[in-house]
C-alpha positions, -999 to 999 in steps of 0.1 A, spaced: 153 15 252 125 18 277 122 -11 304 103 -42 293 75 -34 322 65 -2 302 32 -5 287 31 -11 247 6 15 229 -23 2 216 -39 5 184 -57 37 188 -25 48 201 -6 43 172 -31 54 148 -37 91 167 -1 94 168 -1 82 131 -24 109 116 -12 138 141 22 130 123 4 134 87 -15 161 94 11 182 108 31 173 77 60 158 104 58 120 82 71 135 50 96 154 68 109 126 90 110 105 53 129 137 38 157 136 68 159 98 69 167 95 34 191 124 34 210 106 59 210 76 30 224 98 8 250 110 32 262 72 37 263 68 2 232 46 -6 223 64 -34 192 52 -51 204 41 -90 188 4 -97 153 16 -104 123 11 -79 98 -13 -69 64 -2 -60 38 -26 -43 10 -23 -15 -1 -43 20 -29 -46 40 -29 -36 73 -59 -49 96 -75 -24 123 -97 -35 151 -131 -40 139 -156 -13 148 -191 -20 162 -214 9 150 -250 13 140 -265 14 107 -270 57 112 -230 58 125 -222 37 97 -238 59 75 -220 95 89 -185 74 87 -195 65 50 -202 104 44 -172 115 55 -181 129 92 -154 129 120 -157 110 148 -159 142 168 -189 153 145 -204 115 148 -202 116 187 -201 148 200 -215 138 231 -190 112 241 -158 126 235 -141 92 252 -160 69 226 -151 92 201 -113 92 209 -117 49 204 -133 51 172 -118 45 136 -134 64 111 -106 61 86 -105 22 81 -125 5 55 -135 -32 44 -122 -48 14 -114 -83 -2 -84 -99 0 -80 -121 -29 -53 -149 -21 -37 -182 -27 -22 -198 -53 -46 -213 -81 -58 -249 -73 -70 -272 -103 -93 -301 -103 -97 -322 -136 -81 -296 -155 -102 -267 -140 -89 -238 -121 -106 -238 -85 -124 -205 -72 -100 -182 -52 -102 -178 -23 -114 -140 -7 -110 -131 29 -127 -98 39 -105 -71 60 -110 -43 77 -79 -16 79 -54 -2 61 -32 -2 32 5 7 32 15 17 -2 60 22 -7 83 23 -29 120 9 -26 150 11 -42 157 -20 -60 194 -24 -48 194 -17 -12 158 -22 -3 155 9 13 117 27 18 123 57 -4 83 69 -1 53 58 13 15 66 18 -13 53 39 -52 49 24 -80 30 37 -80 -8 25 -105 -1 0 -82 24 -19 -74 11 -52 -34 2 -57 -30 16 -90 -44 51 -81 -15 56 -59 13 52 -82 24 86 -90 24 93 -50 47 70 -41 72 72 -74 104 85 -56 137 99 -70 158 76 -87 185 78 -115 175 45 -129 139 50 -150 129 14 -142 96 6 -122 83 -27 -110 55 -32 -99 22 -62 -103 -7 -62 -121 -30 -38 -102 -10 -10 -115 -11 -13 -148 -35 8 -167 -36 30 -196 -33 65 -173 -4 49 -153 13 38 -186 8 72 -202 22 90 -167 53 72 -169 62 77 -201 55 115 -198 80 114 -172 106 92 -191 102 63 -167 105 25 -178 72 6 -171 82 -28 -158 48 -35 -141 33 -72 -149 8 -75 -177 -25 -90 -174 -38 -119 -190 -59 -114 -224 -98 -123 -212 -112 -151 -228 -74 -158 -242 -44 -179 -228 -15 -160 -214 10 -158 -244 43 -172 -235 60 -146 -241 44 -119 -218 45 -152 -193 83 -151 -197 88 -116 -191 60 -116 -161 85 -145 -144 116 -121 -152 97 -89 -135 84 -111 -104 119 -123 -97 128 -87 -92 95 -74 -77 98 -100 -53 124 -84 -34 94 -59 -18 83 -90 -1 112 -88 24 106 -52 35 
């Protein structure tokens, strides 16, 4: 363990380290090595998997309109600031803005109040865990603006059980077909029908799924 007087790496140092790990494929090799160690110790995934994504805020950037447009066009920091390598090293061109919808539904006079939407700049960490042991079996990082459901197939891990739990953000016809084609059983929450009350059977099924899916919130 390093001495307590050692400097803690800042956000940019961690970001550069993560990017290098991803670009060279080292991160995937580390995950495979970790998974191999789990198997050796008897932690074999046999109870299905739970999938979720969490927002990871990043330092907000102060850029001009032209610089923001260049970032949207996919240009790297080195391309945008070629004459200022020190500035380019401090710029994050991968993070994006999104809205985080949070808070429980509150009612006034029997009518639901609007949900709170908070802007967040940063990334999303997409993971899948083994239902029984809670170990992370697969993970991917995207910008905060990336849709959760599009990452389902990228974080499905090996598991002797076919069951897959996730919230409504992952339910789509494409994902349901993809799971069925691989003989995986969808335990993904169902959405409330538009303009109609939630059927009682669906609400009960979602509640049962939530009791299991909540385990990923502690990882």
